[in-house]
N, C-alpha and C positions, 0 to 999 in steps of 0.2 A: 529513604530518601526522604529529603523535605519537601514541602508542597511547592516550593517556588522552583525546584530541581525537576519536579515530577511535570509542571507546567512547562518548563523550558523543553523537556524531552518530548513531551507532547507537540509542542511548537513545530520542532525541528522534523517530527514525523509527518505532521501535517504538510509542512514546507516541501520535504524531499519526496513525498509519496502522492498527495492529494490535491493541492491547490494548482489549479490550471492543468491538472492532469486526468483526475478521474471526472469524467462528465455524467452528472446524474441523469441527465435526460436519455443516455443510453442505459443505464441501469446495469444491472447484474444478472438478469434473467438469462438462463442457458447460455452463457458466453462461450465457456469451453465447447458446447456443442457447435454453436455457430462458427468457432475457429475451427473445429475439426470437419465442418463440411464446408468451408469456404464461402459462408455467408456472413463473412464479417466486415465487409466494406465500410460499414458505418463505425467499426470499433478502432480506435486509434491504437499505437503500441503503447503509449504512456496510460491509457485507459485500462488496458490489458494488464499490464506492469502493476498498477496500483490495485486492480482487482486480486491479482494473484499475490501480492506483497501482504494483502489484507488477511489472508487465510491464517487462523489461529496458530497453527504449527509453523508456518514463515515468520509470522511477526514476532513470537515467541524466539526463535532464534536470532534473529535480526536484533531484537532488542538484547537479547543476553550478549551477543557479540559486541554490540553499541557499547553497552555498559560496562562489559569486561575490559574493552580496549581504552574507554576513556576514565575509568576509576582504577583499575588496577595496572 
């Protein structure tokens, strides 16, 4: 891919998953533990989705599907 295409893809990812969704003040420490024990009142659904989508195996599959659908 060209550099400009990579920048465009990165911007799309940021807009779709992180901007105004992931809250840095909440962070990522023990999110899954908080959710499973019901101590997640300060964690929004958007924050949880952004956190889970950021995991390497999820991000890889999402990018593969995104690129495959838009290129081929």
